[in-house]
N, C-alpha and C positions, 0 to 999 in steps of 0.2 A: 504494500500500500504506500502511496506517495505521502510525504509528510504533510503537504497541504490538504490532502484528502482526509487525513486523520483530524486535522484541525477543523475542517469543515464539518465532519461528523460530530465533533465536540460542540460546534456552534449549534447544531440541531438540538442537543440537550439543553444548551444555555437558553436558546429561544423558547423552548418549552417551559423552562423554569421562569423565564420572564413573563410568559402568559399566565402562569400560576401566580406569580407575584402580583400581576395586574388584577387578577380575580380576587386574591386575598385583600388587596388594597381597596377594591370596590366594596367588598363585604364589610371591611373595617370602617370605611367611610360612611356606610349606612347604619353603623352602630352595632353590627353583628359581632359577637365575641369570636375571636380566633384563638385556637389552641396555641399556647405559647411554645409547645414542642414543635409545632409546624413552623412557626416563625424562626425558632432556633435552627431547625434543619435547613431552612432556606438560607439563612445567614451563613451557616457553615458551608453550604454548597457554593455560594458566591465567593466566600473568602478562601476556601480551600481548593475546590475544583476549578473555579473560574480564575482566581487570581494566582494562587500558588502553583497550580498545575498548568492550566491552559496558557495563561499569560506568561508563566515561567518558561514554557516551551518556546514561545515567541521571543521573549526578551533575551533569554540565555543562549538560544541556538538559532532560530530562524532569522531574526534580524541581523545578528552578526554574520551569518552565512550570506545573507543578501548584500550586506555592506561589502563583504569580501568579493562578491560577484559584481560589484560596481554600482549598487543602489546607494545613493547618498542618504545619510541620516538627516543632516541639517536641511531645513526647508524642503523636506521631502516626505513621502508617505510614512517612513519609519518614525520620524519625529512626531508626526500627527498621531500615530498609533500609541507611542509611548506617552504622549500628553493625555490621550484619552484613557489609558490605563490608570494614570495618576488621578484623573478626575473621577473615574469609577471607584477607586479606593476611598476617596474622600466622601463620595455619596454613600458607599457601603458603611463607612464609619457613622454617618448620620442615621442610616437605617438601623444599624446595630444599636446605637444609643436610643433610638425611638423604641426599639423592642424592649430594651432595659426599662425605659420609662413606662411602657405599656404594661409590663409585668407588675410595676409598682402603682399601676392605675393612675398615673399622672394624666390629667385631663387633656393636655395638649399633645399627648403621644400619638393618637391616631392621625391627627392632622399632619404632624411632622413625618410620620411613617409614610403616609400617602403622598405627600409632597416630594420627599426624597426618592420614594419608589418610582414616581412618575418620571422624575429627571433621570434616574438610573436606567429605567426601561428605554427611554428615548435615546439616551447616550449609547447603550450597548446595542440596540437595534441598528442604529446608524453605523456604529463601529463594525459590527459583523458584516453589514452590507459592503462597506468599504474594503474590508479584508477579503471577503469572498470574491468580489467583482473587480478589484483593482490590485491589491497587494499580492494575493496568492497567485494570480496569473503572471505577475511580474516574476515571482519566485520560480514558478514552473518554467518560465522561458529562460531563466538565467542559471539555474542550478543543474549540475550534471547528475546523471543517475547515481553515481557514486556518492556525491554530496547529499543527495536526497536520502539514500540508504543510511548514511551516517546520521542524518537528522532523525530518521525513524528510530534508530537504535538509541540515540541520545534522549529522545522523547520517552521511550520506554524506561530508561534508567531514571530519568527525572521523576516520572510517575511513581516508580517503586521507592525512590529515595524521599520524595516530598510528601506523598500521601499514604504510601504503604500498600502492601499487597491486600487485595480484597476491598479496598476503600472505593475504588471506581465502581464496583458492583453495588456497594451500599448506596452510592449516590444514584445509580440507576433505579434501585428499589425505591428510594425516597421519591424520585421523579415520578415513577409509576403510581405510587401510593397517593401522592399529592395531586397528581393529574386526575385520578379517579374521584377524589374528594372535591376538588375545586373546579374541574373542567368537565367531569363526567356527565 
């Protein structure tokens, strides 16, 4: 499998969790109580799977390989992607804090959760579109089959090192469970 294909496959799971986040946000906005373990699971998915694993693969391996192959970082697509990763981390910190406040029944928590979630969903949706339709085709054109294979191997190692064996499957189970509850 090509490295960019693996990342695109991960995007499908991320987009599903963004749809779940949107549904949760809608329910919370109307005053419906949300199970806090669902909120915690979503935050963990975004912090661990999206940021540590998925963005880690891009930042630690794909982007450097693309730079080596002639794609400039400054004032180019890589710089945009890195900036958006940073914005996503900031928004996820706001969402996580809103979840903490929600658990302590702070009155403003649902509004902050919904606001930060809407920004996060919009950011990641646009970000994924740019990667799938601009950045990844650039990588596919520039990387040799050998470089691509090295990326695939590096991705696998990063996943084992950063999230551990079996965690990827746990996240898929979480996605399936929350999809049935909120989108079913």
